[in-house]
Structure formats: C-alpha cells, structure tokens
C-alpha positions as CSV (number, residue, x, y, z in Angstrom):
1,X,100.7,98.7,199.2
2,X,104.5,100.0,200.0
3,X,104.4,102.6,197.2
4,X,101.3,105.4,198.5
5,X,102.7,108.5,196.4
6,X,104.2,108.5,192.5
7,X,105.5,111.7,191.1
8,X,105.5,112.5,187.1
9,X,107.2,115.1,185.6
10,X,107.2,116.6,182.0
11,X,110.0,119.3,180.8
12,X,108.4,122.6,179.3
13,X,108.7,125.0,176.8
14,X,111.8,122.9,175.6
15,X,111.6,123.7,171.7
16,X,112.3,127.5,173.3
17,X,115.1,126.5,175.2
18,X,117.0,124.5,172.8
19,X,116.7,126.7,169.9
20,X,116.9,130.1,172.0
21,X,120.2,130.8,170.3
22,X,121.2,130.0,166.0
23,X,124.1,128.7,167.3
24,X,124.8,125.3,166.3
25,X,127.1,124.6,170.2
26,X,124.5,126.6,171.9
27,X,121.8,123.8,170.5
28,X,123.6,121.2,171.3
29,X,124.7,122.1,174.4
30,X,120.6,122.7,175.7
31,X,120.3,118.6,174.3
32,X,123.2,117.7,176.2
33,X,122.4,119.3,179.4
34,X,118.1,118.2,178.9
35,X,119.8,114.7,178.1
36,X,121.8,114.7,181.7
37,X,119.0,116.1,183.5
38,X,116.7,113.9,182.5
39,X,118.6,110.7,182.6
40,X,121.2,110.8,185.0
41,X,120.6,113.6,187.6
42,X,116.6,112.5,188.1
43,X,117.5,109.0,189.2
44,X,120.1,110.4,191.8
45,X,117.9,113.0,193.2
46,X,115.2,110.3,193.3
47,X,117.5,107.8,194.8
48,X,118.5,110.5,197.4
49,X,114.8,110.4,198.6
50,X,114.3,106.9,198.3
51,X,112.2,107.1,195.1
52,X,111.9,103.9,193.1
53,X,112.5,105.3,189.5
54,X,110.0,103.2,187.2
55,X,111.0,105.2,183.8
56,X,113.2,108.5,182.2
57,X,112.7,110.0,179.1
58,X,112.2,112.0,176.5
59,X,111.8,114.7,179.7
60,X,109.7,112.7,181.8
61,X,109.7,110.4,184.7
62,X,107.8,108.4,186.8
63,X,109.1,108.0,190.2
64,X,107.5,106.2,193.4
65,X,107.4,107.1,196.8
66,X,106.3,105.2,200.0
67,X,106.3,108.6,202.2
68,X,104.7,111.8,201.3
69,X,107.4,114.1,202.5
70,X,110.2,112.3,200.3
71,X,107.9,112.8,197.3
72,X,107.5,116.4,197.9
73,X,111.3,116.3,198.9
74,X,112.0,115.0,195.5
75,X,109.6,117.1,193.8
76,X,111.6,120.3,194.8
77,X,115.1,119.0,194.9
78,X,114.1,118.2,191.0
79,X,112.3,121.2,189.8
80,X,115.8,123.7,191.4
81,X,117.9,121.8,189.8
82,X,116.2,121.8,186.1
83,X,116.5,125.9,187.0
84,X,120.0,125.5,188.2
85,X,121.4,124.0,185.3
86,X,119.0,126.0,182.6
87,X,118.0,129.0,184.2
88,X,114.6,129.1,182.2
89,X,113.3,125.1,182.1
90,X,110.8,124.3,184.2
91,X,109.1,120.9,185.2
92,X,105.5,119.9,184.9
93,X,105.1,117.9,188.2
94,X,102.3,116.0,190.2
95,X,102.6,114.1,192.9
96,X,99.4,111.7,193.7
97,X,98.4,109.7,196.2
98,X,97.3,106.2,195.5
99,X,93.9,104.9,196.2
100,X,92.5,102.0,198.2
101,X,93.1,98.5,196.3
102,X,94.1,100.8,193.5
103,X,95.6,99.1,190.8
104,X,98.9,100.4,189.7
105,X,98.4,100.4,185.9
106,X,94.8,102.5,186.8
107,X,97.3,104.8,189.4
108,X,100.1,105.5,186.6
109,X,96.9,106.1,184.4
110,X,95.3,108.9,186.7
111,X,98.7,110.4,187.6
112,X,99.5,111.2,183.4
113,X,95.8,112.8,183.1
114,X,96.6,115.0,186.5
115,X,100.0,116.0,184.9
116,X,98.1,117.0,181.5
117,X,95.7,119.4,183.2
118,X,98.1,120.5,185.4
119,X,100.3,121.6,181.6
120,X,97.7,123.4,180.6
121,X,96.5,125.0,183.7
122,X,99.9,126.4,185.2
123,X,103.4,125.2,184.2
124,X,102.9,125.8,180.4
125,X,103.8,129.1,180.9
126,X,108.0,130.5,180.0
127,X,109.9,131.1,182.7
128,X,112.5,133.3,182.2
129,X,114.8,135.6,184.6
130,X,114.6,138.6,182.4
131,X,114.2,142.2,184.5
132,X,112.1,144.4,184.1
133,X,114.3,146.7,184.5
134,X,116.2,148.0,181.8
135,X,118.9,145.5,180.1
136,X,122.4,147.2,179.4
137,X,123.1,144.1,177.3
138,X,121.1,140.9,175.5
139,X,123.2,138.1,175.1
140,X,124.9,138.1,172.1
141,X,123.7,134.5,171.4
142,X,120.5,134.4,171.8
143,X,119.4,138.1,171.3
144,X,116.5,137.7,174.4
145,X,117.7,137.4,177.5
146,X,120.2,139.7,179.4
147,X,123.5,139.0,179.4
148,X,125.7,138.5,182.5
149,X,128.7,140.3,183.2
150,X,131.9,137.1,183.4
151,X,130.2,135.0,181.3
152,X,131.9,135.2,178.6
153,X,132.0,132.7,175.4
154,X,134.2,132.6,172.6
155,X,134.0,136.7,172.5
156,X,130.6,137.1,173.2
157,X,128.7,138.5,176.3
158,X,126.0,135.7,177.3
159,X,123.3,134.9,179.3
160,X,123.8,132.6,182.3
161,X,121.3,130.4,179.8
162,X,123.8,130.1,177.4
163,X,126.6,130.1,179.1
164,X,125.3,126.7,180.6
165,X,124.6,125.4,177.3
166,X,128.2,125.9,176.0
167,X,129.7,124.4,179.2
168,X,127.4,121.5,178.9
169,X,129.3,121.4,174.6
170,X,132.4,121.7,176.1
171,X,132.1,119.2,179.2
172,X,130.3,116.6,176.9
173,X,133.8,116.9,174.2
174,X,136.0,116.5,177.0
175,X,134.2,113.7,178.5
176,X,134.3,111.4,174.5
177,X,137.7,112.7,174.1
178,X,138.8,111.0,177.5
179,X,140.8,107.5,177.2
180,X,138.2,106.0,180.0
181,X,135.7,107.4,178.2
182,X,135.1,104.1,176.1
183,X,135.1,101.9,179.3
184,X,133.3,104.4,181.7
185,X,130.2,102.3,183.3
186,X,127.1,103.7,184.8
187,X,125.7,107.5,185.1
188,X,125.9,107.6,181.2
189,X,122.9,109.7,179.8
190,X,121.0,108.7,176.3
191,X,123.6,110.6,174.4
192,X,126.8,109.5,176.0
193,X,125.5,105.8,176.0
194,X,125.7,106.3,172.1
195,X,128.7,107.9,171.5
196,X,130.4,105.5,173.9
197,X,129.0,102.1,171.9
198,X,130.0,104.2,168.6
199,X,133.0,104.7,169.9
200,X,133.8,101.0,170.8
201,X,132.7,99.5,167.3
202,X,133.4,101.9,164.2
203,X,135.4,104.8,163.3
204,X,133.4,107.3,164.7
205,X,134.0,110.6,164.5
206,X,132.6,113.4,167.0
207,X,130.9,116.4,165.2
208,X,132.1,120.1,166.6
209,X,130.1,122.6,163.8
210,X,128.0,122.2,161.0
211,X,130.7,122.8,158.6
212,X,131.7,119.4,159.9
213,X,128.5,117.8,158.2
214,X,128.8,119.1,154.7
215,X,131.5,119.0,152.2
216,X,132.9,120.5,148.9
217,X,129.9,119.4,146.2
218,X,126.5,121.3,146.0
219,X,124.7,118.2,146.7
220,X,127.1,117.9,150.1
221,X,126.3,121.2,151.0
222,X,122.7,119.9,152.2
223,X,122.2,118.8,155.7
224,X,119.1,116.5,157.2
225,X,117.1,116.6,159.8
226,X,116.0,113.9,161.1
227,X,113.1,113.3,164.2
228,X,111.1,110.0,164.9
229,X,108.8,109.1,167.0
230,X,107.5,105.5,168.3
231,X,104.1,104.0,167.1
232,X,101.6,102.4,169.7
233,X,104.3,102.5,172.2
234,X,101.7,103.1,174.9
235,X,99.5,99.8,173.9
236,X,103.2,98.1,175.8
237,X,102.2,99.3,179.1
238,X,98.5,98.0,178.8
239,X,98.0,94.5,177.9
240,X,99.2,91.9,180.7
241,X,100.0,94.9,182.7
242,X,96.1,96.7,182.6
243,X,94.8,94.1,185.0
244,X,98.2,93.0,187.1
245,X,97.2,93.1,190.5
246,X,100.9,92.2,191.8
247,X,103.1,95.2,192.1
248,X,106.2,93.8,192.2
249,X,105.5,92.3,188.8
250,X,103.9,95.1,187.3
251,X,107.0,97.4,188.4
252,X,109.6,94.6,187.1
253,X,107.7,94.2,183.7
254,X,107.0,98.1,183.6
255,X,110.9,98.6,184.0
256,X,111.8,96.3,181.7
257,X,109.8,98.4,178.8
258,X,111.3,101.4,179.6
259,X,114.6,100.0,179.7
260,X,113.8,98.1,176.7
261,X,112.9,100.9,174.5
262,X,115.8,103.0,175.5
263,X,118.5,100.6,174.8
264,X,116.5,99.6,171.7
265,X,116.6,103.0,170.4
266,X,120.3,103.5,171.6
267,X,121.3,100.3,169.8
268,X,119.3,100.8,166.4
269,X,121.3,104.7,166.4
270,X,124.6,102.6,166.6
271,X,124.0,99.8,164.3
272,X,122.5,102.2,161.9
273,X,125.8,103.8,161.5
274,X,127.7,100.6,161.5
275,X,125.0,99.6,158.4
276,X,125.9,103.2,156.4
277,X,129.6,102.1,156.5
278,X,129.1,98.5,156.3
279,X,127.1,99.3,152.6
280,X,129.7,101.4,151.3
281,X,129.4,105.2,152.8
282,X,132.9,106.6,153.3
283,X,134.2,106.9,156.9
284,X,135.5,110.0,156.4
285,X,132.5,111.6,155.3
286,X,129.7,110.0,157.4
287,X,128.7,111.4,160.5
288,X,125.7,111.9,162.7
289,X,125.7,114.7,165.6
290,X,122.7,113.4,167.2
291,X,120.7,115.7,169.1
292,X,118.1,113.7,171.1
293,X,117.3,110.3,172.5
294,X,115.5,109.2,175.0
295,X,111.8,106.5,175.2
296,X,110.9,106.4,171.8
297,X,112.1,110.0,170.9
298,X,114.9,110.3,168.3
299,X,116.5,113.7,166.3
300,X,119.3,114.2,164.9
301,X,121.2,115.6,161.8
302,X,123.3,114.5,159.5
303,X,124.6,114.8,155.8
304,X,122.2,115.2,152.9
305,X,123.4,112.6,150.9
306,X,123.2,110.2,154.1
307,X,120.0,111.1,155.7
308,X,117.2,108.4,154.6
309,X,118.9,105.7,154.3
310,X,120.2,106.0,157.7
311,X,116.8,106.7,159.0
312,X,115.5,103.5,157.3
313,X,117.8,101.5,158.9
314,X,117.3,103.2,161.7
315,X,113.5,102.3,161.7
316,X,114.1,98.4,160.5
317,X,116.8,98.2,163.9
318,X,114.9,99.7,165.9
319,X,111.8,96.9,164.9
320,X,113.8,94.1,165.3
321,X,115.6,95.3,168.8
322,X,112.6,96.1,170.3
323,X,111.3,92.5,169.8
324,X,114.2,90.5,171.0
325,X,114.9,93.1,173.7
326,X,111.4,93.4,175.2
327,X,110.5,90.1,174.4
328,X,107.6,91.2,172.2
329,X,105.7,88.3,169.4
330,X,106.4,91.6,166.6
331,X,108.7,94.6,167.4
332,X,107.5,98.1,167.7
333,X,108.0,100.8,165.0
334,X,109.2,104.4,164.7
335,X,107.5,106.8,162.3
336,X,110.5,109.6,161.2
337,X,110.2,112.7,159.1
338,X,113.2,114.1,157.5
339,X,114.0,117.9,156.0
340,X,117.0,117.8,153.9
341,X,117.8,121.6,153.2
342,X,120.9,123.6,153.2
343,X,123.3,123.8,156.0
344,X,122.5,127.9,156.2
345,X,118.8,126.8,157.1
346,X,117.4,127.6,160.2
347,X,117.6,124.5,162.9
348,X,114.7,125.4,164.4
349,X,112.4,125.7,161.1
350,X,114.2,122.4,160.3
351,X,112.8,120.6,163.3
352,X,109.5,121.9,162.9
353,X,109.1,120.9,159.3
354,X,110.3,117.4,160.2
355,X,108.2,117.1,163.5
356,X,105.4,117.8,161.1
357,X,106.2,115.5,158.6
358,X,106.5,113.1,161.0
359,X,103.4,113.2,162.7
360,X,102.1,113.1,158.5
361,X,103.3,109.5,158.1
362,X,102.3,108.2,162.0
363,X,99.1,109.0,160.8
364,X,99.1,107.8,157.6
365,X,100.2,103.3,158.8
366,X,100.9,101.7,161.9
367,X,103.9,100.3,160.6
368,X,107.5,101.5,160.3
369,X,107.6,104.6,157.8
370,X,109.2,107.6,156.8
371,X,108.6,110.8,155.0
372,X,110.9,113.3,153.1
373,X,111.4,116.8,152.1
374,X,113.9,118.2,150.2
375,X,114.1,122.0,150.5
376,X,116.0,124.8,148.5
377,X,113.9,127.5,149.5
378,X,114.0,129.1,152.8
379,X,110.6,130.8,153.0
380,X,109.0,127.1,153.1
381,X,107.1,127.3,156.6
382,X,104.7,124.4,156.6
383,X,105.0,120.9,154.3
384,X,101.8,121.8,152.3
385,X,102.7,124.3,150.5
386,X,105.1,121.8,148.8
387,X,102.7,118.9,148.5
388,X,100.4,119.8,146.0
389,X,97.1,117.5,144.6
390,X,96.3,118.7,140.7
391,X,93.1,117.5,139.1
392,X,92.8,114.3,141.6
393,X,96.2,113.3,141.2
394,X,98.6,113.5,144.2
395,X,102.0,114.6,142.7
396,X,103.8,113.4,146.2
397,X,103.7,109.7,147.7
398,X,104.6,111.2,151.0
399,X,104.5,108.0,152.9
400,X,107.4,104.9,152.2
401,X,107.1,101.8,154.0
402,X,110.7,100.3,155.6
403,X,109.0,96.9,154.6
404,X,107.8,95.3,151.1
405,X,105.5,98.2,148.9
406,X,101.6,97.0,149.7
407,X,98.6,98.1,147.6
408,X,99.1,101.2,150.4
409,X,102.5,102.5,150.6
410,X,105.7,102.2,148.2
411,X,108.7,101.0,150.4
412,X,111.6,103.1,150.8
413,X,114.3,100.8,149.6
414,X,112.5,100.7,146.3
415,X,112.2,104.2,145.5
416,X,115.9,104.5,146.7
417,X,117.1,101.5,144.1
418,X,115.5,103.0,141.3
419,X,117.1,106.1,142.2
420,X,120.5,104.3,142.3
421,X,119.9,102.5,139.1
422,X,119.1,105.6,136.8
423,X,122.7,107.2,138.3
424,X,124.6,103.8,137.8
425,X,123.1,103.7,134.7
426,X,124.0,107.6,133.5
427,X,120.8,109.1,133.3
428,X,120.7,112.4,131.9
429,X,120.1,115.0,134.6
430,X,118.8,117.5,132.0
431,X,115.6,115.2,131.7
432,X,114.6,115.7,134.9
433,X,113.2,119.0,135.3
434,X,110.3,118.2,132.5
435,X,109.3,115.5,134.6
436,X,107.9,118.6,137.2
437,X,106.3,120.0,134.4
438,X,104.2,117.1,133.0
439,X,103.3,115.7,136.4
440,X,101.4,119.4,137.1
441,X,99.8,119.3,134.1
442,X,96.1,119.8,134.7
443,X,95.0,118.5,130.9
444,X,95.2,114.6,131.9
445,X,95.3,114.2,128.5
446,X,97.8,116.4,127.6
447,X,99.8,115.0,130.8
448,X,100.0,111.9,129.5
449,X,101.0,113.2,125.5
450,X,103.8,114.9,127.5
451,X,105.1,112.2,129.2
452,X,104.7,109.2,126.4
453,X,106.6,111.8,124.3
454,X,109.3,112.4,127.3
455,X,109.7,108.4,127.4
456,X,110.2,107.5,123.5
457,X,113.1,110.1,123.8
458,X,114.8,107.8,126.8
459,X,117.2,105.2,126.3
460,X,116.2,101.6,126.3
461,X,118.2,101.0,129.7
462,X,116.8,104.5,131.8
463,X,113.0,103.5,130.3
464,X,112.9,99.5,131.7
465,X,113.9,100.6,135.1
466,X,110.4,102.5,135.4
467,X,108.5,99.6,133.9
468,X,110.2,96.9,135.8
469,X,108.6,99.3,138.7
470,X,104.9,99.4,137.0
471,X,103.6,98.4,133.9
472,X,101.2,101.2,133.5
473,X,104.8,103.6,133.7
474,X,104.0,102.9,130.2
475,X,100.6,105.2,129.8
476,X,100.9,107.8,132.7
477,X,103.6,108.7,135.5
478,X,100.4,108.4,137.7
479,X,101.2,104.4,137.7
480,X,99.8,104.0,141.1
481,X,96.9,104.6,143.0
482,X,95.8,104.6,146.8
483,X,91.9,105.0,148.5
484,X,90.8,105.5,144.1
485,X,93.6,108.9,144.2
486,X,96.3,108.4,141.2
487,X,99.8,109.2,143.0
488,X,103.1,109.4,141.2
489,X,106.7,108.5,143.1
490,X,108.3,110.3,140.4
491,X,108.8,113.8,142.1
492,X,109.7,111.6,145.0
493,X,112.7,109.9,142.9
494,X,114.1,112.8,141.3
495,X,114.0,114.7,144.4
496,X,116.2,112.0,146.1
497,X,118.2,111.6,142.7
498,X,121.2,113.8,144.0
499,X,121.3,112.8,147.4
500,X,122.1,109.4,146.2
501,X,125.1,107.3,146.1
502,X,125.6,105.1,143.2
503,X,128.1,102.6,144.5
504,X,125.6,102.0,148.1
505,X,123.4,99.5,147.7
506,X,120.9,99.0,149.9
507,X,120.4,95.6,151.5
C-alpha cells in the first residue's frame, strides 16, 4: 500500500462568516476567500507536503499521504492558512490510517464517518479573536468583532476578518479586469474559472454592487437568490469503485469524477448564461453574481426577472455535462431553490430561505427540479409560512421538473410559457388578484362557482391557454392532482407573471 494516511477536512461556521456583514462587498469577499482557500491553497499546501489531492470543493478536501509526518504537517499548515486568511474560519480535520488489506473505498467511507463525529464533538465551535477585555470600538461592517487600528475600508473602521474580505473582493476585481486574465492558466479558483470562460465567450458584465443587479421598473427592483445542490452525487463514488481493489484505478476514477463534477457545474453556469442571452434577455441588463461554485454546490444572485429561467438552464446543462464529462449513461441532477425578493432583503435570510426551498424540492424527486418563491413581505422567516393547504387542497405546486410534466410534477417550462403567453396576449393584471381569493375559499362549491364566474369574464384567447393546459380548468382551478391531493399552479403562475418577459421564449 503506497498511501497509508488520508486527511479529510471540512470548513466550519461558514454561514456565520460569509453573512457576518450585511454589506455586499464583504459577503462577496468572504465567498472569494473561501473559494481560493479550498480550491487553490489546499492543493498548493498538500503538494508541498507530498500529498495527492483526491478532491476539493464545497469547503471539503480529501488528501492522501505516504508518511504520517507529512499528513500531520499538512493538517497544521492548512488550518493555520485558513485562520490567517479569514481570522475566524476553522476546519474540522481528521487523519485516518489505512488498515491492512482495506479497500480504498472503505477507507474513505471510514474517514468521512470519523470527520462527522469530529465535527459534532469538537470543531463546530465558532472560533473568534474577540478579546474578553472591553472593546473600544466594534467593526463598522459586521458590528460583531473588534475593529483594529489601521484597518480602514471606505471610511469604515474594520475588524481583520472584514478587512480581509474587502481585500479579496478588490483582488478578484483587479484580476478579472486585467487583460491577461482571459489567457491565464492554472491556479484558478472555481469562481475565477467561471469568470474567465464568460469573459472569453460573452459580453460579460461584472457585478460590483447590489444596485448593478436591479433596474428602474418595479419588477426590476427584485433580485433572485439561487441555491442548488446535487442529487445522488454520493452514488457516483460507489458502483464500480465500491469494490475496486486496484488503488491506481480507484484514484484515477475518483479524481475523474471529482473533476468532472466541478467542470460540469462551471460549464453549466457558463452555458446557462449564454443561453439566456441567446433566447432574448438584454445584454445590458443580464448579470449574474456567482457566490459559490464548488463540487455540486452552487449559489448566485441575479435580477429577479432572470432568476428562474437561468436556473432552469443551469440544471438542464448540468445534467448534460455530467453525462458527457464523467462518461455516464445518464447525467446527474441538481435541486434548486430560488427566492425572489426586494434587493433590500437581508442576503443571509435569502440564503436560508433558498436553502430551505432546495432541501424541500430535493426530497420530492430524484430528477432535476426547482422550486421558487416570490416574497413581498420582509418578515417571512420560513417557506412554510407562505405555503398553504385549504381543506385538503394545495395552493402551491412546490416542485417543478426540468423535463416534461408527469403525473407527479409539472414542467417549469410549461408554467413559464403559460405566463409568457398570457402576458403576450395582454392578459389584464386587474384579474389576477381575484385568483388568490378564489383559491383560498374554504367551500369547494363556492370556490368552483367563483372560478367559473371569473372564467366567464375572460377573453376567449385567454381562456384557451388554461384549457389547453388542462381541460379540468373548465370546472376548477385545482386541475391537477398528486397522491390524491388536488393542487393548483395558478398562484405560482401569477406570482411569476410579473417576472416574465413576453419576448423571451424558452427552448
């Protein structure tokens, strides 16, 4: 056995770190720093100690070593690097020695289990450097940690953590703006790879502040927060690898899969961007601020009008690229949650809600799915507060497929096209409000009566859109059924209506 020691690590207190400050540049700087540490610095330090990196991404890393002292040296160095760069982010990290005749797959699985136990027992405590002595001045950015003399950012007195975040933001900005950036090879983080590809292939516009993502129209003042995560990705590392006895074969395939996932997500992010421009979104208005791209994790902020369509293509292309880049019979899937809200909505809350949506839709299906919610109320703290069931009828669909509709889930493309056609045919906005009242009517008889009365006042060209979608709309707004429970997509349809561009036809 050439490799005897496996070091597995994962980052701690990430959400607290990224969203400690409400300021956009600090949030972005935190993401940039973590991406650089995880993708670039981890590899560099591992190689310094003679390690072989199996995978990095999403804050995690797996590195093989021949000698115990090299593994321990790497552990010390990488933990020090994280604390020096962030001033507060710690690592959960374990070094697991291989047993005699142990298969590499079993070794990795055992190390992962040890890491999770280690996280629970020890490392998940938040580490910070706030002195127990009286603080003379708190950081003007995060309002949590002690400001340090000489660390000023845009007339703010900052703690070292926020100061480093701003430096990272400025550093990436300077790097991207360099004429040499598009041709730079090697040592690129996931975010840098995305930006590099976009600069080469499209009229890409970098986002410097939140106002860059919004416009003058009422619907343009909304932003979309997208969070996506892979489905069944762990199964990729099983199958043939689970019983593989040859270490070289295992390592080669494991690295191929890890790299394939990363490359697929980056390529999907770029192709989705290009596709949105191709189908008609204006170049001057279309911008995406990528917050996280690593492994199978994706987060981004985008104008609310573009959020759902961009996400649709992101999921579609990820499935296509994983099939081709990892050489699979069927591509892998992502689940995505999208929150569309006013640009003044706290970003950390957008993240929490988008993550909640992602988790819900991930549990609904094994295929590529998305869920979205448009928020007008800044007091919402949970998606369940918006989702209602009236007398055994669901008022929201919750999960949309990227493929065609089936008996369990509707297609998002169908929903979007119905909204687009209504807008194209000048459906009167004054008719929309009544739908929310009608669908919430507890009495089934009264609900169906009011629905038919509402339909009777529509133009024929508008009625046809509903009837073509499902003939049951002639009688009830709850035209679909899943697991014996009637549901309606009409609230989703009219929520989306204001954020649909009638000139943009999805393909």
